[in-house]
Structure formats: structure tokens, C-alpha cells
N, C-alpha and C positions, 0 to 999 in steps of 0.2 A: 500444437497439441499439448494439453495440460497433462503432465505425468507426475504421478506420486509413487510412493513405494508400492511396487506390485501392479501399477496401472500401466497398461500398454494397449495399443491397437484399439479394439472395440470398446474396452472398458474406459479408456481415456476419452474416446469420442462420446460415450454415454454421459460421462461427467460433464464434458463441455456443453452437451445439449440440454442439460438441466436448466430450467428457467432462471434460477438464481445466479448460476455461473454466467449464463448468456447475458443477463441484465447487468451484472458486474462488469463484464468485458465491454459491453456497449457503453457503459458509463465512463470507464477509465479510457476507453479507446479514443474518446474525443481529445484527450490530452496527449495522445501518442506523438512522439517526435520522430521524424524521419531523418536518419543520420547514417553515416558510414558505420559499418559493423565494427565492434571492438573485439579484442581477443576473448573477453568474457562471454560474448554472444555466440561463440563458435558451436557449442554443444546444442543450443536451441536451433541454430541455423541448420545444422546437420540433420536434426530431427524433421525440420520443415522441408528442406530441399534435398536431402540425401547427398549424393556425391557431387551434385551441381554446386554445392557450397565450398568444395575443396579447392584450394589454390591450384593444385595440379590439374584440375578439370578445366582450367582456363579462366576461372573467375578472377579478373584483375581487381574488380571492385565489388563490394557486397554492401548493399543498402538494407537497413532494417527499419521497420516501424515498431517502436518500442515505448512502453511506459515503464520507466525505471529499468530494472533488469529483465522485465518480461518482454520477450520478442513476440509481436503479434503478426508480423509479416516480414518477408524478405525477398530480395531479388538480386541475383548476380548479374554483373554487367562486364562485358569484355570489349576491349578496344581492338577490333579486328584489323581495320586498315588495309585490307587487301581485296583485290577484285574477286568476285563481283560485289562483296559486301565492304563498302568503304566508309566505315564509321564505327559507332559503338553498337554492340549487339546485346539486347536484353534477353537474359536467359529465363529460366523457369520462375515465374512469379507465384508465390504462395502466400496466402493469408490464412490464419487459423480459422477453422470453421465457425466458431462462435463470434469471431471478430469481423466476419464478412458483412458487407453492406454499409460500412462506415466510411468508405472513401479512402481506405488505406492503400489499396492497389493503385488508385489514381495518384495519390501523393507520392508513392514510391517511384512510379514512372515519371512523374513531373520532376522529381529530384534527379533522377538519372538523366533526363533531358537537359536540365539546367547545367549539370556538371559536364555533359557532353558538349553543350554549347560553349561553356567557359573553357573547355579543353581544346576548342577549335575543331571538333569533329564535324564532318560535312553532313552526317545523317545519323539517325537512330533507327535500328533495325530490330525486328523480332520475328518470331515464327509462332503460328497458332494452328491448332488442330481444327479442321473444318467441322463446324457443328458445335464448337465450344462457345455457345452464345454469350455467356457472361464475359469471357475474355475478348470476344469479337467486339462487343459493345464498349468495353473499357478501352480497347485499342482505338476505336473510332472516336471516342470521347477525347482522347489525348492527341488525336491527329495522325495516328499510324494508319496508313492505307495499304491495301493489297498492292504488291509490286512484283513483277516478274521479268526475267530476261531468259533467253534460251538456256544459259548455263544454270540458272536457278530452277527452270522447269525440269531440266535433266536431273538435278540434285533432288528435287521433290519427288520425281518419278522413282528414283532409286530408294528414297526413304519409304515411299508407299509400298514398293515391292518387298522391301526388307521387313517393315514393321506392320504392314497392312492398314496404315492410318493415313488419311489424306490431310495434308497440311498446306498452309500458304504463308509466304513471306509477307511481312509488313514493313513499311518504310516511312520515315518522316524526314524531309529535308530540313536541315538546320541553318543552312547558309542563305 
């Protein structure tokens, strides 16, 4: 979200949705680099991801798509390594509204996958809300497929009862 002095929430989104800002982000978005987050990216990552970007929330790695100092998208990744999730877990993936549709989410996931592979992880995991069509399409594009076990079904049932939202686990074997 683009924030200036006194801009927040709806006002910031309104600025982002103006055609000149959207065109500018689309132009510069082509040159976005996908890299590990730097300490200077922390404030923007917190605005995009909230507490999911905090180190104490389990995010062991944080990847950003950025043009210079401007963070356009971010994704935290955790090395879980315990049953039933035996690999790297992709957290909340977010891309600024005006920067969507440029392939940044795919590039972020591919970077996480490449690092997971290089780190010897057996698989890459994620979780998606059922009906979140853009994320389901993106997951299929990078090879994350629905996956379940009895333990995961029980966990998903608990999440559905607690939050009232149906979700499904996604997995991609890397070995």
C-alpha cells in the first residue's frame, strides 16, 4: 500500500487505484527484483503482511519483490520440518493491489521453491482458502497441488470450526 503523510486504509487504496499510479507501478514492476528481505524493508513488509512478517511469528525467511526501496510484494517462508508438514511452508503471500497481474506472486513462490530445493527441503507447502480463485490458480501454476492426510483433515476441520473458513493444504514434492 502506498502511504503518505495522513494517507491510510481507504485513502491509500484510492491513490493506488488512480490510473497514473497504477500505470507507473506496472511500468516499474517489470524490473522488480525478488530477493531476501533486508532490514530496511521491515516497515513495508509489516504493512503488507501484518504480524506474519514478524520473526517471532515463525517467519524464518522473508522474500520481497521490490523496485529499489519500494516493496511491491512479500511472502514469509518457514522451515517446518516436522510431521505432517515435512518441508518449507509458504505463509501469507501479498502483492500491492496496483502491482497485481505482473507475475510477482509467481516469482516470489518460484524463489522460495528454488531456495527450498537448494536447502534440501523435501517439499514446499502452503494453505489456501477455498474459493480464493487467484491464489488457487497461482498455486496450480507453480505446481502446488491439494494434499491431505487424516492429521491434516483434522487440523483443517479445527480451523474451519474456529474461523468459519474452509481451507486446503497444498504441497509440491521437491525431491
